[in-house]
C-alpha positions as CSV (number, residue, x, y, z in Angstrom):
1,M,-105.4,-100.0,-12.0
2,K,-106.5,-96.4,-10.8
3,Q,-105.1,-95.5,-6.8
4,T,-108.1,-96.1,-4.6
5,I,-105.9,-94.7,-1.5
6,V,-103.3,-91.3,-1.3
7,Y,-101.3,-91.1,1.9
8,A,-100.7,-88.2,3.6
9,L,-98.0,-88.8,5.9
10,D,-96.5,-86.9,8.7
11,F,-92.9,-86.6,8.8
12,D,-91.4,-86.4,12.3
13,G,-92.2,-89.7,14.3
14,V,-93.8,-91.7,11.0
15,I,-91.1,-91.5,8.5
16,C,-88.1,-89.6,10.4
17,D,-86.4,-90.1,13.8
18,S,-85.6,-86.6,14.2
19,A,-86.0,-86.7,18.3
20,L,-81.7,-86.7,18.2
21,E,-81.1,-84.1,15.8
22,T,-84.5,-81.8,17.2
23,G,-83.1,-82.2,21.1
24,I,-79.1,-81.5,20.1
25,S,-80.7,-78.1,17.5
26,G,-82.8,-76.9,20.5
27,W,-79.5,-76.9,22.9
28,K,-77.8,-75.2,20.7
29,A,-80.2,-72.4,19.9
30,A,-80.8,-72.3,23.5
31,S,-77.0,-71.8,24.5
32,Q,-77.1,-68.8,22.4
33,L,-80.1,-67.5,24.1
34,W,-79.3,-67.7,28.0
35,G,-76.0,-67.2,29.2
36,D,-75.5,-69.8,32.1
37,F,-76.7,-72.4,29.0
38,P,-72.8,-74.4,28.5
39,S,-72.4,-74.6,24.6
40,A,-70.9,-78.2,24.7
41,M,-73.1,-80.8,23.9
42,P,-75.7,-82.3,26.1
43,S,-75.2,-85.2,28.4
44,Q,-77.0,-88.6,27.6
45,Q,-79.3,-88.1,30.4
46,M,-80.6,-84.9,28.8
47,I,-80.9,-86.3,25.7
48,D,-82.8,-88.9,27.0
49,D,-84.9,-86.8,28.9
50,F,-85.7,-84.7,25.7
51,R,-86.9,-87.9,24.1
52,E,-89.4,-88.5,26.9
53,V,-91.1,-84.7,26.6
54,R,-90.7,-85.0,22.5
55,P,-94.6,-86.0,22.4
56,I,-95.6,-82.6,23.6
57,M,-93.8,-80.9,21.0
58,G,-95.3,-79.5,18.2
59,T,-93.3,-77.3,16.6
60,G,-89.3,-77.4,16.3
61,Y,-88.4,-73.9,18.0
62,E,-90.0,-75.3,21.2
63,A,-87.3,-77.8,21.7
64,I,-85.4,-74.8,22.8
65,L,-87.6,-73.8,25.7
66,I,-87.9,-77.8,26.8
67,N,-83.9,-77.5,26.9
68,K,-84.1,-74.8,29.0
69,M,-86.8,-76.1,31.1
70,L,-84.8,-79.5,31.3
71,H,-81.6,-77.4,31.8
72,D,-82.9,-75.6,34.9
73,G,-84.0,-78.8,36.6
74,V,-87.7,-78.7,35.6
75,S,-88.6,-82.5,35.7
76,V,-90.0,-84.7,32.9
77,E,-92.9,-85.1,34.7
78,S,-93.9,-81.8,35.3
79,I,-93.2,-80.7,31.8
80,L,-95.1,-83.0,30.2
81,K,-98.4,-82.2,32.8
82,D,-98.3,-78.5,32.1
83,F,-96.0,-77.3,29.1
84,D,-98.2,-74.7,27.7
85,T,-98.2,-72.6,30.7
86,K,-94.5,-73.5,31.5
87,K,-93.8,-72.8,27.6
88,D,-95.9,-69.2,28.1
89,Q,-94.2,-68.1,31.2
90,L,-90.6,-69.2,29.6
91,M,-91.0,-66.8,26.9
92,K,-92.3,-64.1,28.8
93,S,-89.6,-64.1,31.4
94,S,-87.0,-64.0,28.6
95,N,-89.0,-61.5,26.6
96,I,-88.9,-63.6,23.1
97,S,-91.3,-64.3,20.9
98,I,-92.0,-67.2,19.0
99,E,-91.1,-65.4,15.7
100,Q,-87.5,-64.9,17.4
101,L,-87.7,-68.5,18.6
102,K,-88.4,-69.9,14.8
103,K,-86.0,-68.0,13.1
104,L,-83.3,-69.0,15.5
105,Y,-83.7,-72.5,15.2
106,G,-83.9,-72.6,11.5
107,E,-80.5,-70.3,11.6
108,V,-79.3,-73.4,14.2
109,R,-80.1,-75.8,11.4
110,D,-78.6,-74.2,8.7
111,K,-75.2,-73.6,10.0
112,W,-74.8,-76.9,11.3
113,I,-76.0,-78.4,8.1
114,A,-73.3,-76.0,6.7
115,D,-70.5,-77.0,8.8
116,D,-71.3,-80.8,8.5
117,I,-74.4,-82.4,6.6
118,D,-73.2,-85.9,7.1
119,E,-73.3,-85.3,10.5
120,W,-76.6,-83.4,10.4
121,V,-78.4,-86.1,8.1
122,D,-76.9,-88.9,10.3
123,K,-79.1,-87.8,13.5
124,N,-81.8,-87.8,11.2
125,P,-82.3,-91.1,10.1
126,L,-85.1,-92.7,8.6
127,F,-87.0,-95.4,10.6
128,S,-85.6,-99.0,9.0
129,G,-87.5,-99.8,6.4
130,I,-89.1,-96.4,5.3
131,S,-87.4,-95.6,2.5
132,E,-88.3,-98.7,0.8
133,K,-92.0,-98.1,2.0
134,L,-92.0,-94.9,0.1
135,Q,-90.4,-95.8,-2.9
136,S,-93.1,-98.4,-3.1
137,L,-96.0,-95.9,-3.0
138,T,-94.4,-93.6,-5.7
139,N,-94.4,-96.5,-7.6
140,R,-98.2,-97.0,-7.2
141,G,-99.2,-93.4,-7.1
142,V,-99.3,-90.4,-5.5
143,W,-98.3,-89.2,-1.7
144,Y,-98.1,-86.6,0.4
145,I,-96.3,-85.1,3.3
146,V,-98.2,-83.1,5.7
147,T,-95.9,-81.8,8.6
148,T,-95.0,-78.7,10.7
149,K,-91.2,-79.3,10.0
150,Q,-89.6,-76.6,7.6
151,E,-89.5,-78.0,4.0
152,R,-86.3,-77.2,3.1
153,F,-84.8,-79.7,6.3
154,V,-87.4,-82.3,4.7
155,K,-85.9,-82.2,1.3
156,K,-82.8,-82.7,2.5
157,I,-83.1,-85.9,4.5
158,L,-85.5,-87.4,1.8
159,K,-82.8,-86.6,-0.9
160,A,-79.9,-87.9,1.3
161,N,-82.2,-91.4,1.7
162,N,-82.8,-91.4,-2.2
163,V,-86.2,-90.8,-1.9
164,Q,-87.9,-88.9,-4.3
165,I,-91.2,-86.8,-3.9
166,P,-92.0,-83.8,-6.1
167,E,-91.6,-80.6,-3.9
168,E,-95.3,-79.2,-4.6
169,R,-96.2,-82.3,-2.2
170,I,-94.4,-81.4,0.7
171,F,-96.5,-79.2,3.0
172,G,-95.0,-78.2,5.5
173,L,-94.0,-75.1,8.0
174,D,-93.8,-72.5,5.3
175,R,-97.0,-73.2,3.7
176,N,-98.4,-70.8,6.7
177,Q,-101.3,-73.7,7.2
178,S,-102.5,-76.1,9.5
179,K,-102.9,-79.7,8.8
180,Q,-106.4,-79.6,8.6
181,E,-106.2,-76.9,6.0
182,T,-104.1,-79.1,4.3
183,L,-106.0,-81.9,4.5
184,I,-108.8,-80.2,3.2
185,D,-107.2,-79.0,0.1
186,L,-106.0,-82.8,-0.6
187,Q,-109.9,-83.9,-0.1
188,K,-110.5,-81.3,-3.0
189,K,-107.7,-82.8,-5.3
190,H,-108.7,-86.3,-4.7
191,P,-112.7,-86.0,-4.7
192,E,-112.4,-90.1,-6.0
193,Q,-110.1,-91.5,-3.7
194,E,-109.6,-92.2,-0.2
195,I,-106.8,-90.3,1.9
196,Y,-104.9,-92.0,5.0
197,F,-103.6,-89.6,7.2
198,V,-100.7,-91.5,9.0
199,E,-99.7,-89.4,12.3
200,D,-97.9,-90.1,15.6
201,M,-99.2,-86.8,17.1
202,L,-102.8,-87.7,19.2
203,S,-103.5,-83.8,19.0
204,S,-103.2,-83.7,15.2
205,L,-105.6,-86.6,15.2
206,L,-107.7,-85.2,17.4
207,K,-108.0,-81.8,15.6
208,V,-108.9,-83.8,12.3
209,K,-111.3,-85.9,14.0
210,S,-113.2,-83.1,15.5
211,N,-113.4,-81.5,12.0
212,N,-116.8,-81.8,10.1
213,Q,-115.0,-81.2,6.9
214,L,-112.7,-84.3,7.1
215,Q,-114.8,-87.0,8.0
216,A,-113.9,-88.9,5.3
217,I,-110.2,-88.8,6.2
218,K,-109.1,-92.3,6.8
219,L,-107.0,-92.0,10.4
220,L,-104.2,-94.2,11.6
221,F,-102.4,-93.2,14.7
222,A,-98.4,-94.1,14.7
223,P,-97.5,-95.5,18.2
224,W,-93.7,-96.1,16.9
225,G,-93.4,-92.1,16.8
226,Y,-93.9,-89.5,19.6
227,N,-96.5,-90.5,21.8
228,T,-97.0,-91.6,25.5
229,A,-98.9,-94.5,27.0
230,Q,-101.5,-92.6,27.8
231,D,-102.2,-90.9,24.4
232,R,-102.2,-94.5,22.6
233,L,-105.2,-95.3,25.7
234,Y,-106.9,-92.3,24.9
235,A,-106.9,-92.9,21.1
236,K,-107.7,-96.5,21.9
237,N,-111.1,-95.2,24.0
238,L,-111.8,-92.9,20.9
239,N,-111.3,-95.9,18.5
240,I,-108.9,-94.0,16.7
241,E,-107.0,-96.9,14.9
242,R,-103.6,-97.8,15.8
243,I,-101.5,-99.4,12.8
244,H,-98.6,-101.4,13.7
245,F,-95.2,-100.5,11.9
246,A,-94.4,-103.5,10.4
247,D,-98.2,-103.7,9.0
248,F,-97.6,-100.2,7.6
249,L,-94.2,-100.8,6.0
250,E,-96.4,-104.1,4.1
251,A,-99.6,-102.0,2.9
252,I,-100.0,-100.8,0.2
253,D,-103.3,-100.2,-1.5
254,T,-104.7,-103.1,0.3
255,D,-106.9,-103.1,3.7
256,L,-104.6,-102.1,6.6
257,Y,-104.6,-104.6,9.6
258,C,-104.9,-102.0,12.0
259,D,-104.8,-103.0,15.9
260,L,-106.5,-101.4,19.0
261,K,-104.8,-103.4,21.8
262,Q,-102.2,-102.0,23.6
């Protein structure tokens, strides 16, 4: 039977619960930038606060800035309300660029992996049942990962969980293109198939929704990932379909049981 649906899956927040590792990596990197930053592991309260702020983080390097803000006493509510302005102000006052932050963040992760890959993988668990879901997708046909995470990290986590996917189907930060551009390419590659884009970040879904070239893409909002109650309400008001985690695990090439209720 010909495959009728092609899944394009975000990674962090859809496949992998990476908030803990992301936060700790951000803390380790921040301790190298600011002299008043303790090198010891963050407290549980700091980790909990980071998890609350995680929904506004688009790319890994921002974890460094979030940790600095939390360390300096900026409230979770204040960061969520005006993150972009605070981020720009912090980079300017610290005289550091996005490229420098990306480089440092990657180096910190690479050192952690080199020192103790088992611990690093342990801090990046797949959501329960996801590895079996991905194996079922592999058995049925083609699926892709569309993420802002660096591809080498995605590969290490999947390999550690015995999930098989060809490297060319992982579209990460290394491609230097937006998720929208990747989805446009996938449409060209699969002109006769429907593409389901599963994403936990509302901002990413809104960009796809507003792109005239991507109107055929089926958008599925993953509430189990990194999003807020306000995000979920906004998605409902815009009629962006929300899929329950259990239904996502069960569904293959059948109609998905999407629920727009809160």
